[in-house]
C-alpha positions in Angstrom: -16.5 21.9 8.8 -14.9 17.9 9.4 -12.7 16.2 7.3 -11.8 11.9 7.1 -9.0 11.9 6.1 -8.1 8.5 4.6 -10.3 8.1 0.7 -8.6 7.6 -2.6 -10.1 8.4 -6.0 -10.5 5.1 -7.7 -10.9 6.1 -11.7 -11.6 3.6 -14.9 -8.4 3.5 -17.2 -11.0 2.4 -20.0 -13.4 5.1 -18.4 -12.8 8.0 -17.3 -15.8 8.6 -16.3 -16.8 6.1 -13.7 -14.8 7.0 -10.5 -15.6 5.9 -6.9 -13.8 7.6 -3.8 -13.5 5.2 -1.3 -11.6 4.7 1.5 -8.6 2.0 1.9 -11.6 -0.7 4.2 -14.2 -0.6 2.2 -15.6 -4.1 0.7 -15.8 -2.9 -2.5 -11.7 -1.5 -3.3 -11.7 -5.7 -3.6 -15.1 -6.3 -5.2 -15.6 -3.0 -7.2 -12.0 -2.3 -8.3 -9.7 -4.3 -9.8 -6.4 -3.6 -10.9 -5.0 -6.1 -13.8 -1.5 -6.2 -15.8 -1.2 -7.0 -19.1 2.1 -7.3 -21.0 1.5 -5.6 -24.7 3.3 -7.7 -27.6 5.8 -5.7 -27.2 6.6 -7.1 -23.7 6.2 -3.9 -21.8 4.3 -4.9 -18.9 1.5 -2.6 -18.8 -1.1 -2.0 -15.0 -4.7 -1.5 -15.7 -7.2 -0.2 -13.3 -11.2 -1.5 -13.9 -14.8 -1.0 -12.4 -16.2 -3.9 -12.7 -18.7 -3.9 -15.5 -15.0 -3.4 -17.5 -13.2 -6.3 -16.2 -15.7 -8.4 -17.1 -14.9 -7.3 -20.5 -12.4 -6.8 -19.9 -11.8 -11.0 -19.0 -13.7 -12.2 -22.3 -11.1 -10.1 -24.1 -8.7 -12.1 -22.1 -10.3 -14.9 -23.4 -10.7 -14.5 -26.5 -7.5 -13.7 -27.2 -6.2 -17.1 -25.3 -8.2 -19.1 -27.3 -6.7 -17.7 -30.9 -3.0 -18.5 -28.6 -3.9 -22.1 -28.1 -5.3 -22.2 -31.1 -1.8 -21.0 -32.9 0.1 -23.0 -31.4 -1.9 -26.2 -31.7 -0.4 -25.5 -35.5 -4.3 -24.3 -36.4 -4.8 -21.6 -38.8 
């Protein structure tokens, strides 16, 4: 029975059914999995791991928040 060491299991923090077992040098670790840090309204920093699909959704949500914040900063209601 052969063993191949050096694998990491990736689990999407938003959807735990999305997983992958990848070697450290696999290019998918950088093209399909994204670790992000987010500071919540209480100033607490959290780190999340997202698959490519959920990362795109996260970026859209953050863009919406950025736009709302910029509007708020400009003094608009």
